[in-house]
DSSP file (Angstrom, degrees, kcal/mol; ACC not computed):
  #  RESIDUE AA STRUCTURE BP1 BP2  ACC     N-H-->O    O-->H-N    N-H-->O    O-->H-N    TCO  KAPPA ALPHA  PHI   PSI    X-CA   Y-CA   Z-CA
    1    1 A M              0   0    0      0, 0.0     2,-0.3     0, 0.0    35,-0.0   0.000 360.0 360.0 360.0  91.3   -7.9   19.9   -3.8
    2    2 A E        -     0   0    0      1,-0.0    35,-0.5     2,-0.0     2,-0.4  -0.656 360.0-133.1 -85.0 138.6   -8.4   16.3   -2.7
    3    3 A T  E     -A   36   0A   0     -2,-0.3     2,-0.5    33,-0.1    33,-0.2  -0.763  16.9-152.0 -86.5 133.4   -6.1   14.7   -0.3
    4    4 A I  E     -A   35   0A   0     31,-3.1    31,-2.6    -2,-0.4     2,-0.7  -0.887   1.8-154.2-101.2 129.9   -4.9   11.2   -1.3
    5    5 A V  E     -A   34   0A   0     -2,-0.5    64,-2.3    62,-0.2    65,-1.5  -0.921  16.4-169.2-111.9 117.9   -4.0    8.9    1.5
    6    6 A I  E     -Ab  33  70A   0     27,-3.4    27,-3.0    -2,-0.7     2,-0.5  -0.877   8.4-158.2-112.2 133.6   -1.4    6.3    0.3
    7    7 A A  E     -Ab  32  71A   0     63,-2.7    65,-2.2    -2,-0.4    25,-0.2  -0.941   8.2-175.1-109.1 128.1   -0.3    3.2    2.1
    8    8 A I  E     -A   31   0A   0     23,-2.5    23,-2.7    -2,-0.5    65,-0.1  -0.975  29.4-123.9-125.3 120.4    3.0    1.5    1.4
    9    9 A P  E     -A   30   0A   0      0, 0.0    12,-3.0     0, 0.0     2,-0.3  -0.403  46.7-173.8 -55.1 127.6    4.1   -1.8    3.1
   10   10 A S  E     -AC  29  20A   0     19,-3.0    19,-1.7    10,-0.3    18,-1.1  -0.894  29.4-117.1-133.2 156.4    7.4   -0.9    4.7
   11   11 A E    >   -     0   0    0      8,-2.5     3,-1.1    -2,-0.3    10,-0.1  -0.520  67.7 -44.9 -81.2 158.4   10.4   -2.3    6.5
   12   12 A M  T 3  S+     0   0    0      1,-0.3     7,-0.3    -2,-0.2    -1,-0.1  -0.401 125.1  21.5 -62.3 139.6   11.0   -1.0   10.0
   13   13 A P  T 3  S-     0   0    0      0, 0.0    -1,-0.3     0, 0.0     2,-0.1  -0.993  92.9-149.4 -88.7  -0.9   10.9    1.8   11.1
   14   14 A G    <   +     0   0    0     -3,-1.1     3,-0.2     1,-0.1     2,-0.1  -0.382  42.7 111.7  91.9 178.3    8.8    3.0    8.2
   15   15 A G  S >  S-     0   0    0     29,-0.2     3,-1.2     1,-0.2    85,-0.3  -0.372  84.7 -55.7 102.4 175.2    8.8    6.5    6.7
   16   16 A L  T 3  S+     0   0    0      1,-0.3    85,-2.9    84,-0.2    86,-0.3   0.728 133.9  49.8 -65.3 -24.4   10.1    7.8    3.3
   17   17 A E  T 3  S+     0   0    0     -3,-0.2    -1,-0.3    83,-0.2    -2,-0.1   0.541  89.2 107.0 -94.1  -4.7   13.5    6.4    3.6
   18   18 A A  S <  S-     0   0    0     -3,-1.2    82,-2.3     1,-0.1    83,-0.3  -0.221  78.0-102.3 -71.6 159.4   12.4    2.8    4.6
   19   19 A G        -     0   0    0     -7,-0.3    -8,-2.5    80,-0.2     2,-0.5  -0.510  40.6-104.9 -79.0 150.9   12.6   -0.1    2.3
   20   20 A V  B     -C   10   0A   0     77,-0.5   -10,-0.3    78,-0.3    76,-0.1  -0.638  30.7-122.2 -83.9 128.2    9.5   -1.1    0.6
   21   21 A G        -     0   0    0    -12,-3.0    53,-0.3    -2,-0.5     6,-0.1  -0.393  13.9-141.7 -63.3 143.8    7.9   -4.3    2.0
   22   22 A Q  S    S+     0   0    0      1,-0.2     2,-0.4     4,-0.1    -1,-0.1   0.586  85.7  43.8 -89.6  -8.7    7.6   -6.9   -0.8
   23   23 A H  S >  S-     0   0    0     51,-0.1     3,-1.1     1,-0.1    -1,-0.2  -0.961  70.7-147.8-136.8 123.4    4.1   -8.2    0.5
   24   24 A F  G >  S+     0   0    0     51,-1.2     3,-0.6    -2,-0.4   -14,-0.1   0.756  95.2  45.2 -64.9 -31.3    1.4   -6.0    1.6
   25   25 A G  G 3  S+     0   0    0      1,-0.2    -1,-0.3   -16,-0.1    26,-0.2   0.627 115.9  42.9 -89.0 -14.0    0.0   -8.3    4.2
   26   26 A H  G <  S+     0   0    0     -3,-1.1    -1,-0.2    24,-0.1    -2,-0.2  -0.127  83.7 128.9-124.5  35.1    3.2   -9.5    5.9
   27   27 A C    <   -     0   0    0     -3,-0.6   -16,-0.1    -6,-0.1    21,-0.1  -0.405  65.9-121.9 -89.6 166.4    5.1   -6.2    6.1
   28   28 A D  S    S-     0   0    0    -18,-1.1    20,-0.7     1,-0.3     2,-0.3   0.906  87.0 -22.9 -74.1 -43.5    6.7   -4.8    9.3
   29   29 A V  E     -AD  10  47A   0    -19,-1.7   -19,-3.0    18,-0.2     2,-0.4  -0.963  64.6-110.5-160.2 162.4    4.6   -1.6    9.2
   30   30 A Y  E     -AD   9  46A   0     16,-3.0    16,-2.0    -2,-0.3     2,-0.6  -0.881  20.6-143.4-101.2 134.4    2.7    0.6    6.8
   31   31 A T  E     -AD   8  45A   0    -23,-2.7   -23,-2.5    -2,-0.4     2,-0.6  -0.906  17.9-155.5 -93.5 125.3    4.0    4.1    5.8
   32   32 A I  E     -AD   7  44A   0     12,-3.5    12,-1.9    -2,-0.6     2,-0.5  -0.916  11.1-172.9-103.3 116.9    0.9    6.4    5.4
   33   33 A V  E     -AD   6  43A   0    -27,-3.0   -27,-3.4    -2,-0.6     2,-0.5  -0.952  11.2-158.3-117.0 122.3    1.5    9.3    3.1
   34   34 A E  E     -AD   5  42A   0      8,-2.6     7,-4.0    -2,-0.5     8,-1.6  -0.872  19.9-178.3 -99.6 128.9   -1.0   12.1    2.7
   35   35 A A  E     -AD   4  40A   0    -31,-2.6   -31,-3.1    -2,-0.5     2,-0.4  -0.955  13.3-174.5-129.9 149.2   -0.5   13.9   -0.5
   36   36 A Q  E >  S-AD   3  39A   0      3,-2.7     3,-1.8    -2,-0.4   -33,-0.1  -0.996  73.9  -2.2-139.8 130.4   -2.3   16.9   -2.1
   37   37 A D  T 3  S-     0   0    0    -35,-0.5     3,-0.1    -2,-0.4    -1,-0.1   0.843 131.1 -55.5  54.1  38.1   -1.6   18.4   -5.6
   38   38 A G  T 3  S+     0   0    0      1,-0.2     2,-0.4    -3,-0.0    -1,-0.3   0.585 116.5 110.1  74.1  11.5    1.1   15.9   -6.2
   39   39 A K  E <  S-D   36   0A   0     -3,-1.8    -3,-2.7    69,-0.0     2,-0.3  -0.961  73.0-113.6-125.5 144.6    3.1   16.9   -3.0
   40   40 A V  E     +D   35   0A   0     -2,-0.4    -5,-0.3    -5,-0.2     3,-0.1  -0.514  35.9 168.9 -66.9 124.6    3.7   15.0    0.3
   41   41 A Q  E     +     0   0A   0     -7,-4.0     2,-0.3     1,-0.4    -6,-0.2   0.728  64.0   9.6-109.6 -30.5    1.9   16.9    3.2
   42   42 A N  E     -D   34   0A   0     -8,-1.6    -8,-2.6     2,-0.0     2,-0.4  -0.999  54.7-166.9-153.0 144.6    2.2   14.3    5.9
   43   43 A V  E     +D   33   0A   0     -2,-0.3     2,-0.3   -10,-0.2   -10,-0.2  -0.988  22.7 145.7-130.8 140.2    3.9   11.0    6.7
   44   44 A R  E     -D   32   0A   0    -12,-1.9   -12,-3.5    -2,-0.4     2,-0.3  -0.971  37.7-113.3-158.7 172.5    3.2    8.6    9.6
   45   45 A T  E     -D   31   0A   0     -2,-0.3   -14,-0.2   -14,-0.2   -31,-0.1  -0.769  15.7-162.2-114.4 164.0    3.2    4.9   10.2
   46   46 A L  E     -D   30   0A   0    -16,-2.0   -16,-3.0    -2,-0.3    -2,-0.0  -0.987  28.1-115.5-141.5 125.7    0.4    2.3   10.9
   47   47 A P  E     -D   29   0A   0      0, 0.0     2,-0.2     0, 0.0   -18,-0.2  -0.294  30.1-115.4 -63.6 150.4    1.1   -1.1   12.4
   48   48 A C        -     0   0    0    -20,-0.7   -23,-0.1   -21,-0.1   -22,-0.0  -0.613  27.2-133.4 -84.0 144.2    0.3   -4.1   10.3
   49   49 A V        -     0   0    0     -2,-0.2    13,-0.1     1,-0.0     2,-0.0  -0.856  23.6-108.4 -99.4 136.6   -2.5   -6.4   11.6
   50   50 A P    >   -     0   0    0      0, 0.0     3,-1.5     0, 0.0     5,-0.1  -0.323  18.0-127.7 -63.9 145.8   -2.1  -10.1   11.8
   51   51 A H  G >> S+     0   0    0      1,-0.3     4,-2.5   -26,-0.2     3,-0.7   0.713 101.1  78.1 -66.9 -22.6   -4.0  -12.2    9.4
   52   52 A Q  G 34 S+     0   0    0      1,-0.3     2,-0.4     2,-0.2    -1,-0.3   0.754  84.0  69.4 -59.2 -21.4   -5.4  -14.4   12.2
   53   53 A Q  G <4 S-     0   0    0     -3,-1.5    -1,-0.3     1,-0.2    -2,-0.1  -0.181 133.6 -23.5 -93.5  40.7   -7.9  -11.5   12.9
   54   54 A G  T X4 S-     0   0    0     -3,-0.7     3,-1.1    -2,-0.4     4,-0.3   0.583  89.0-116.9 130.1  18.7   -9.9  -11.9    9.7
   55   55 A G  T >< S-     0   0    0     -4,-2.5     3,-1.5     1,-0.2    -2,-0.1  -0.160  81.8 -13.2  56.4-143.8   -7.7  -13.7    7.2
   56   56 A C  T 3> S+     0   0    0      1,-0.3     4,-0.7     2,-0.2    -1,-0.2   0.769 135.1  59.7 -64.6 -23.5   -6.8  -11.8    3.9
   57   57 A M  H <> S+     0   0    0     -3,-1.1     4,-2.6     1,-0.2    -1,-0.3   0.593  83.5  80.5 -81.1 -12.6   -9.5   -9.1    4.6
   58   58 A A  H <> S+     0   0    0     -3,-1.5     4,-1.9    -4,-0.3    -1,-0.2   0.942  97.8  41.1 -64.8 -45.7   -8.0   -8.0    7.9
   59   59 A P  H  > S+     0   0    0      0, 0.0     4,-2.4     0, 0.0     5,-0.3   0.897 114.3  53.8 -66.2 -36.6   -5.3   -5.8    6.2
   60   60 A V  H  X S+     0   0    0     -4,-0.7     4,-2.5     1,-0.2     5,-0.2   0.976 113.6  39.9 -58.8 -56.1   -7.8   -4.6    3.7
   61   61 A N  H  X S+     0   0    0     -4,-2.6     4,-2.2     1,-0.2    -1,-0.2   0.804 113.2  56.0 -63.7 -35.4  -10.3   -3.5    6.3
   62   62 A H  H  X S+     0   0    0     -4,-1.9     4,-0.8    -5,-0.3    -1,-0.2   0.938 113.5  40.3 -65.0 -50.0   -7.6   -2.1    8.6
   63   63 A L  H ><>S+     0   0    0     -4,-2.4     5,-1.9     2,-0.2     3,-1.0   0.940 116.3  47.7 -66.0 -48.8   -6.2    0.2    5.8
   64   64 A A  H ><5S+     0   0    0     -4,-2.5     3,-1.5    -5,-0.3    -1,-0.2   0.888 108.8  56.8 -62.9 -37.8   -9.5    1.2    4.4
   65   65 A G  H 3<5S+     0   0    0     -4,-2.2    -1,-0.3     1,-0.3    -2,-0.2   0.729 103.3  55.2 -61.0 -24.5  -10.7    2.0    8.0
   66   66 A N  T <<5S-     0   0    0     -3,-1.0    -1,-0.3    -4,-0.8    -2,-0.2   0.054 125.3 -98.5 -96.7  23.8   -7.8    4.3    8.4
   67   67 A G  T < 5 +     0   0    0     -3,-1.5     2,-0.4     1,-0.2   -62,-0.2   0.550  67.8 154.9  80.9  10.6   -8.7    6.4    5.4
   68   68 A V      < +     0   0    0     -5,-1.9    -1,-0.2     1,-0.1   -62,-0.2  -0.536  14.5 167.9 -74.9 130.1   -6.4    4.9    2.9
   69   69 A N        +     0   0    0    -64,-2.3    21,-2.3    -2,-0.4     2,-0.3   0.440  65.5  46.1-117.9   3.0   -7.5    5.2   -0.8
   70   70 A V  E     -be   6  90A   0    -65,-1.5   -63,-2.7    19,-0.2     2,-0.4  -0.992  61.3-169.2-141.1 134.5   -4.3    4.2   -2.6
   71   71 A L  E     -be   7  91A   0     19,-3.1    21,-2.8    -2,-0.3     2,-0.5  -0.978   7.1-160.0-119.5 133.9   -2.0    1.1   -1.8
   72   72 A I  E     + e   0  92A   0    -65,-2.2     2,-0.3    -2,-0.4    21,-0.2  -0.980  28.1 165.6-111.3 120.8    1.3    0.7   -3.4
   73   73 A A  E     - e   0  93A   0     19,-2.7    21,-2.8    -2,-0.5    22,-0.6  -0.881  42.3-148.6-136.6 160.4    2.3   -2.9   -3.2
   74   74 A G  S    S-     0   0    0      1,-0.4     2,-0.3   -53,-0.3   -51,-0.1   0.730  82.7  -3.2 -97.5 -29.4    4.8   -5.4   -4.6
   75   75 A G        +     0   0    0     45,-0.1   -51,-1.2    50,-0.0    -1,-0.4  -0.975  60.1 152.3-165.2 151.4    2.7   -8.5   -4.5
   76   76 A M        -     0   0    0     -2,-0.3    45,-1.4    43,-0.2    47,-0.3  -0.956  36.1-105.9-167.1 164.7   -0.7   -9.9   -3.4
   77   77 A G     >  -     0   0    0     47,-1.2     4,-1.8    -2,-0.3     5,-0.1  -0.353  39.2-101.1 -92.9 178.5   -3.2  -12.6   -4.1
   78   78 A M  H  > S+     0   0    0      1,-0.2     4,-2.9     2,-0.2     5,-0.3   0.852 112.8  62.2 -72.3 -32.8   -6.5  -12.2   -5.8
   79   79 A R  H  > S+     0   0    0      2,-0.2     4,-1.9     1,-0.2    -1,-0.2   0.937 109.9  37.5 -54.3 -51.2   -8.6  -12.3   -2.7
   80   80 A P  H  > S+     0   0    0      0, 0.0     4,-3.0     0, 0.0     5,-0.2   0.909 114.1  57.7 -71.6 -39.1   -7.2   -9.2   -1.1
   81   81 A L  H  X S+     0   0    0     -4,-1.8     4,-2.1     1,-0.2    -2,-0.2   0.951 109.2  44.6 -48.1 -55.3   -7.0   -7.5   -4.5
   82   82 A M  H  X S+     0   0    0     -4,-2.9     4,-2.3     1,-0.2    -1,-0.2   0.879 111.9  55.1 -55.8 -41.5  -10.7   -8.0   -5.0
   83   83 A G  H  X S+     0   0    0     -4,-1.9     4,-1.6    -5,-0.3    -1,-0.2   0.896 106.3  48.3 -65.4 -39.3  -11.2   -6.8   -1.4
   84   84 A F  H  <>S+     0   0    0     -4,-3.0     5,-2.5     1,-0.2     4,-0.4   0.935 111.2  51.6 -67.8 -41.9   -9.4   -3.6   -2.0
   85   85 A Q  H ><5S+     0   0    0     -4,-2.1     3,-0.9     1,-0.2    -2,-0.2   0.876 108.2  52.6 -53.3 -42.8  -11.5   -3.0   -5.2
   86   86 A Q  H 3<5S+     0   0    0     -4,-2.3    -1,-0.2     1,-0.2    -2,-0.2   0.838 112.1  44.1 -71.4 -30.1  -14.7   -3.6   -3.2
   87   87 A V  T 3<5S-     0   0    0     -4,-1.6    -1,-0.2    -3,-0.3    -2,-0.2   0.314 119.2-107.3 -95.5   7.5  -13.7   -1.0   -0.5
   88   88 A G  T < 5 +     0   0    0     -3,-0.9     2,-0.6    -4,-0.4    -3,-0.2   0.722  69.7 142.7  80.5  21.2  -12.6    1.6   -3.0
   89   89 A V      < -     0   0    0     -5,-2.5     2,-0.3    -6,-0.2    -1,-0.2  -0.871  44.2-141.1 -97.2 120.7   -8.8    1.4   -2.5
   90   90 A Q  E     -e   70   0A   0    -21,-2.3   -19,-3.1    -2,-0.6     2,-0.5  -0.571  17.4-151.0 -75.6 136.3   -6.8    1.7   -5.8
   91   91 A V  E     -e   71   0A   0     -2,-0.3    24,-3.8    24,-0.2     2,-0.3  -0.933  11.8-169.3-116.0 132.7   -3.8   -0.7   -5.8
   92   92 A Y  E     -eF  72 114A   0    -21,-2.8   -19,-2.7    -2,-0.5     2,-0.6  -0.892  26.3-116.1-121.1 150.7   -0.7    0.1   -7.8
   93   93 A F  E     +e   73   0A   0     20,-2.6   -19,-0.2    -2,-0.3   -21,-0.1  -0.732  40.5 160.4 -87.2 116.1    2.3   -2.1   -8.6
   94   94 A G    >   +     0   0    0    -21,-2.8     3,-1.8    -2,-0.6   -20,-0.2   0.204  17.1 142.0-122.7  14.3    5.4   -0.7   -6.9
   95   95 A A  T 3   +     0   0    0    -22,-0.6   -73,-0.1     1,-0.3   -22,-0.0  -0.246  65.0  34.5 -59.2 143.3    7.8   -3.6   -6.8
   96   96 A G  T 3  S+     0   0    0      1,-0.3    -1,-0.3   -76,-0.1   -74,-0.0   0.245  78.6 132.7 103.7 -17.6   11.5   -2.6   -7.5
   97   97 A A    <   -     0   0    0     -3,-1.8   -77,-0.5     1,-0.2    -1,-0.3  -0.534  51.2-147.0 -70.6 128.0   11.3    0.8   -5.7
   98   98 A P  S    S+     0   0    0      0, 0.0     2,-0.3     0, 0.0   -78,-0.3   0.820  75.8  11.2 -66.9 -29.9   14.3    1.1   -3.5
   99   99 A T  S  > S-     0   0    0    -80,-0.2     4,-1.6     1,-0.1   -80,-0.2  -0.918  77.3-108.9-140.6 168.9   12.5    3.2   -0.8
  100  100 A V  H  > S+     0   0    0    -82,-2.3     4,-2.5   -85,-0.3     5,-0.2   0.880 119.2  56.9 -64.2 -39.0    9.0    4.2    0.1
  101  101 A G  H  > S+     0   0    0    -85,-2.9     4,-2.1   -83,-0.3    -1,-0.2   0.914 105.8  49.2 -66.0 -37.0    9.8    7.8   -1.0
  102  102 A H  H  > S+     0   0    0    -86,-0.3     4,-2.3     2,-0.2    -1,-0.2   0.864 112.5  49.4 -60.4 -37.9   10.8    6.5   -4.5
  103  103 A A  H  X S+     0   0    0     -4,-1.6     4,-1.9     2,-0.2    -2,-0.2   0.890 112.2  47.1 -73.3 -35.2    7.6    4.6   -4.7
  104  104 A V  H  X S+     0   0    0     -4,-2.5     4,-3.2     2,-0.2     5,-0.2   0.917 112.3  50.0 -70.8 -43.5    5.5    7.6   -3.6
  105  105 A T  H  X S+     0   0    0     -4,-2.1     4,-2.0    -5,-0.2    -2,-0.2   0.942 111.4  48.3 -60.0 -48.6    7.3    9.9   -6.1
  106  106 A A  H  <>S+     0   0    0     -4,-2.3     5,-3.2     1,-0.2     6,-0.5   0.847 112.9  47.8 -65.2 -33.5    6.8    7.5   -8.9
  107  107 A F  H ><5S+     0   0    0     -4,-1.9     3,-2.6     4,-0.2    -2,-0.2   0.949 111.4  50.6 -64.7 -49.2    3.0    7.1   -8.0
  108  108 A L  H 3<5S+     0   0    0     -4,-3.2    -2,-0.2     1,-0.3    -1,-0.2   0.840 110.5  50.8 -64.7 -28.4    2.6   10.9   -7.7
  109  109 A Q  T 3<5S-     0   0    0     -4,-2.0    -1,-0.3    -5,-0.2    -2,-0.2   0.356 117.0-113.9 -86.8   4.3    4.2   11.3  -11.2
  110  110 A G  T < 5S+     0   0    0     -3,-2.6    -3,-0.2    -5,-0.1    -2,-0.1   0.771  80.9 123.6  72.0  20.9    1.9    8.6  -12.8
  111  111 A Q      < +     0   0    0     -5,-3.2    -4,-0.2    -6,-0.2    -5,-0.1   0.435  46.6  85.8 -97.6   2.9    4.7    6.1  -13.4
  112  112 A L  S    S-     0   0    0     -6,-0.5     2,-0.2    -5,-0.2   -18,-0.1  -0.847  73.7-130.4-104.8 139.0    3.2    3.1  -11.5
  113  113 A P        -     0   0    0      0, 0.0   -20,-2.6     0, 0.0    -2,-0.1  -0.587  30.7 -99.4 -81.5 149.1    0.8    0.7  -13.3
  114  114 A A  B     -F   92   0A   0    -22,-0.2     2,-0.4    -2,-0.2   -22,-0.3  -0.388  43.6-105.6 -62.1 143.6   -2.4   -0.3  -11.7
  115  115 A F        +     0   0    0    -24,-3.8     2,-0.2     3,-0.1   -24,-0.2  -0.562  52.0 166.6 -77.4 125.4   -2.3   -3.6  -10.0
  116  116 A T    >>  -     0   0    0     -2,-0.4     3,-1.9    -3,-0.0     4,-0.7  -0.749  54.2 -84.6-129.8 177.8   -4.1   -6.2  -12.0
  117  117 A T  T 34 S+     0   0    0      1,-0.3     3,-0.5    -2,-0.2   -39,-0.1   0.740 123.4  65.0 -55.6 -27.5   -4.3  -10.0  -12.0
  118  118 A E  T 34 S+     0   0    0      1,-0.2    -1,-0.3     3,-0.0    -3,-0.1   0.788 105.2  47.0 -70.3 -24.6   -1.1  -10.2  -14.2
  119  119 A F  T <4 S+     0   0    0     -3,-1.9    -1,-0.2     2,-0.1   -43,-0.2   0.643  85.9 106.5 -90.6 -12.5    0.8   -8.7  -11.2
  120  120 A T     <  -     0   0    0     -4,-0.7     2,-0.4    -3,-0.5   -43,-0.2  -0.332  55.7-155.6 -69.3 150.4   -0.6  -10.8   -8.4
  121  121 A C    >   -     0   0    0    -45,-1.4     3,-1.1     3,-0.1     2,-0.2  -0.980  52.7 -15.9-132.5 140.2    1.8  -13.3   -7.1
  122  122 A G  T 3  S-     0   0    0     -2,-0.4   -45,-0.1     1,-0.3     3,-0.1   0.318  86.9-102.6  61.9  -8.4    1.5  -16.6   -5.3
  123  123 A G  T 3  S+     0   0    0    -47,-0.3    -1,-0.3    -2,-0.2   -46,-0.2   0.654  79.5 141.0  66.0  13.1   -2.1  -16.3   -4.3
  124  124 A G    <         0   0    0     -3,-1.1   -47,-1.2     1,-0.1    -1,-0.2  -0.226 360.0 360.0 -80.4 178.5   -0.9  -15.4   -0.8
  125  125 A Q              0   0    0    -49,-0.2    -1,-0.1    -3,-0.1    -3,-0.1   0.415 360.0 360.0 -90.4 360.0   -2.4  -12.8    1.5
């Protein structure tokens, strides 16, 4: 029984009822969801770090350093996507989910596509 630690860029104040932030590196906060056997076990928030402290890789390293192994995002550039791949964080495309809870449920049900180059947008961080 492996625990999956999922990060979702979120609008304030975070949590399952929060809106999904549309860009992972410029969100208000990350909602961190621990799930096991397809069920949510724990929910908490994690502050976003500014890009000035390491450019595109600052949020990548911040999330990986906090045990995240899955990220649900609506948009990101190639550099951070490659960074997530290098640190072993799987990235899924969750744009359009009305809340963090909806995005998590869709992921746990296998309904979100893996984030690939065709989903990257704008080359931003």
